[in-house]
C-alpha positions as CSV (number, residue, x, y, z in Angstrom):
1,M,48.8,48.1,39.5
2,R,50.9,47.1,42.4
3,L,53.5,44.5,42.4
4,E,54.7,43.5,45.8
5,L,58.0,41.8,45.2
6,A,60.7,40.8,47.7
7,R,63.0,43.6,47.3
8,C,60.8,46.4,46.0
9,V,57.2,47.4,45.0
10,V,56.3,48.5,41.5
11,R,53.4,50.9,41.7
12,E,51.8,53.9,40.3
13,W,53.6,57.3,40.7
14,S,51.9,59.7,43.0
15,G,52.6,63.4,43.7
16,A,54.1,62.4,47.1
17,D,57.0,60.9,45.0
18,R,58.3,64.3,44.1
19,D,61.2,64.7,46.5
20,S,62.4,61.1,46.4
21,L,62.2,61.3,42.6
22,V,64.5,64.4,42.6
23,R,66.8,62.8,45.1
24,H,67.3,59.6,43.1
25,A,67.1,61.0,39.7
26,N,69.5,63.9,40.1
27,N,72.5,61.9,39.6
28,P,74.7,62.2,36.4
29,R,75.7,58.6,36.8
30,V,72.0,57.6,36.4
31,A,71.3,59.8,33.5
32,A,74.4,58.7,31.6
33,N,72.7,55.4,30.9
34,L,69.3,56.9,29.8
35,R,68.0,58.9,26.9
36,D,68.5,62.7,26.7
37,V,64.7,63.2,27.4
38,F,65.6,62.4,31.1
39,P,66.8,65.7,32.5
40,S,70.3,66.0,34.0
41,P,70.5,67.8,36.3
42,Y,66.9,66.7,37.7
43,A,65.1,69.5,39.3
44,A,61.9,69.5,41.3
45,S,60.1,71.3,38.3
46,D,61.2,68.2,36.2
47,A,59.7,65.8,38.7
48,E,56.4,67.7,38.8
49,A,56.2,67.8,35.1
50,Y,56.8,64.0,34.9
51,L,54.4,63.2,37.6
52,A,51.8,65.4,35.8
53,F,52.5,63.6,32.4
54,V,52.3,60.2,33.8
55,S,49.1,60.7,36.0
56,G,45.8,59.5,34.5
57,R,47.4,58.3,31.4
58,A,45.7,55.4,29.8
59,P,46.7,52.8,29.6
60,Q,49.1,53.2,32.5
61,T,52.6,51.9,31.5
62,S,55.0,54.0,33.6
63,F,55.5,53.2,37.2
64,A,57.7,53.8,40.4
65,I,60.0,51.2,41.7
66,E,59.6,51.7,45.6
67,V,62.6,50.7,47.8
68,D,62.6,50.9,51.5
69,G,59.3,53.0,51.5
70,E,60.3,55.6,48.8
71,A,60.2,55.8,45.0
72,A,63.9,55.1,44.1
73,G,63.5,54.5,40.3
74,G,61.0,54.0,37.4
75,I,60.1,51.3,35.0
76,T,58.1,51.9,31.8
77,L,56.7,49.9,28.7
78,K,56.6,51.9,25.6
79,L,53.8,50.3,23.5
80,H,54.2,50.0,19.9
81,G,51.5,50.5,17.1
82,D,51.1,49.4,13.5
83,V,53.0,46.2,12.4
84,E,55.0,46.5,15.8
85,R,51.9,46.3,18.0
86,T,52.6,43.1,19.7
87,S,56.0,44.6,20.9
88,A,56.9,47.0,23.6
89,E,60.2,48.5,24.7
90,L,61.2,48.2,28.3
91,G,62.9,51.2,30.0
92,Y,64.1,51.5,33.5
93,W,66.4,53.3,36.0
94,L,67.3,53.0,39.7
95,G,68.8,55.4,42.1
96,E,72.5,54.7,42.9
97,P,72.0,53.8,46.6
98,C,70.0,50.7,45.5
99,W,72.4,49.5,42.8
100,G,73.8,46.1,43.5
101,R,71.1,44.7,45.6
102,G,69.1,42.7,43.0
103,V,66.4,45.3,43.0
104,M,66.3,45.9,39.3
105,T,66.6,42.4,38.2
106,E,63.4,41.5,40.4
107,A,61.6,44.6,39.2
108,V,62.3,43.8,35.5
109,R,61.2,40.2,35.8
110,G,58.0,41.0,37.7
111,F,57.2,43.9,35.4
112,T,57.8,41.9,32.2
113,D,55.5,39.1,33.5
114,W,53.0,41.9,34.2
115,G,53.4,43.3,30.6
116,F,52.7,40.0,29.0
117,Q,49.6,39.3,31.3
118,T,48.2,42.9,30.8
119,F,48.8,43.5,27.0
120,P,48.6,41.3,23.8
121,L,52.4,41.3,23.5
122,T,54.6,38.7,22.1
123,R,57.8,40.4,22.6
124,I,59.2,43.0,25.3
125,F,62.6,44.4,24.4
126,A,65.4,46.8,25.8
127,L,68.1,48.6,24.1
128,P,70.8,49.2,26.7
129,Y,74.0,51.1,25.6
130,A,76.9,48.7,25.2
131,P,79.1,50.1,27.9
132,N,76.3,49.7,30.3
133,V,77.3,46.2,31.5
134,A,75.3,46.5,34.7
135,S,72.0,46.7,32.6
136,H,73.1,43.8,30.5
137,R,73.4,41.6,33.5
138,V,70.1,42.7,34.8
139,L,68.4,41.8,31.6
140,E,70.1,38.4,31.3
141,K,69.4,37.6,35.1
142,A,65.7,38.5,34.3
143,G,65.5,35.9,31.5
144,F,66.2,38.3,28.4
145,V,68.4,37.1,25.5
146,C,70.8,39.3,23.8
147,E,69.8,39.2,20.1
148,G,72.3,41.6,18.7
149,R,74.3,44.9,18.5
150,M,73.1,48.0,16.7
151,R,76.5,49.5,15.8
152,R,76.9,53.3,16.3
153,S,73.2,53.8,16.7
154,V,73.1,56.6,19.5
155,I,75.1,59.5,20.7
156,K,75.2,60.1,24.4
157,L,77.4,62.7,26.1
158,G,79.1,63.5,22.8
159,Q,80.1,59.9,22.3
160,V,78.7,57.5,19.6
161,L,77.7,54.3,21.1
162,D,76.5,50.9,20.1
163,Q,73.3,49.5,21.6
164,L,72.5,46.0,22.4
165,V,69.2,44.4,21.7
166,Y,67.7,42.2,24.5
167,A,64.3,40.6,24.3
168,D,61.9,38.3,26.1
169,V,59.3,36.7,24.0
170,R,56.0,35.0,25.1
């Protein structure tokens, strides 16, 4: 899969992305808005383990966001099963040097369209933390609708937070 967009390219990860992955991921401001499974600090060994994990997975649902010729972020669909098999959760992150340039909004919109075309989904949703206003704006500009608030649903950096539920439906 390769989505050539105006500000970025969404493409498969490669082993050559290791150094740029570490450079952009090793930032506590990035990790603060992600689940704890995302290491912080982010070392070369973390990048190697992640790249090994995503390579050759089927179906492929985790991709690099390339900006200015290097992997500067990631975007993933977590496909659900059982009664939620027509839903997928969207996750994404972007290195701080690329913030505020419209990259993530474009990536989310293009990737969501790809997800609906590729999988038998009726719903793609995201669960940003309530304080992460930048992520709310990305989702809204990409066409997602805020459906509600899950009060006190996560703990991050020792603080109990709400999550908002954003979704795009086919």
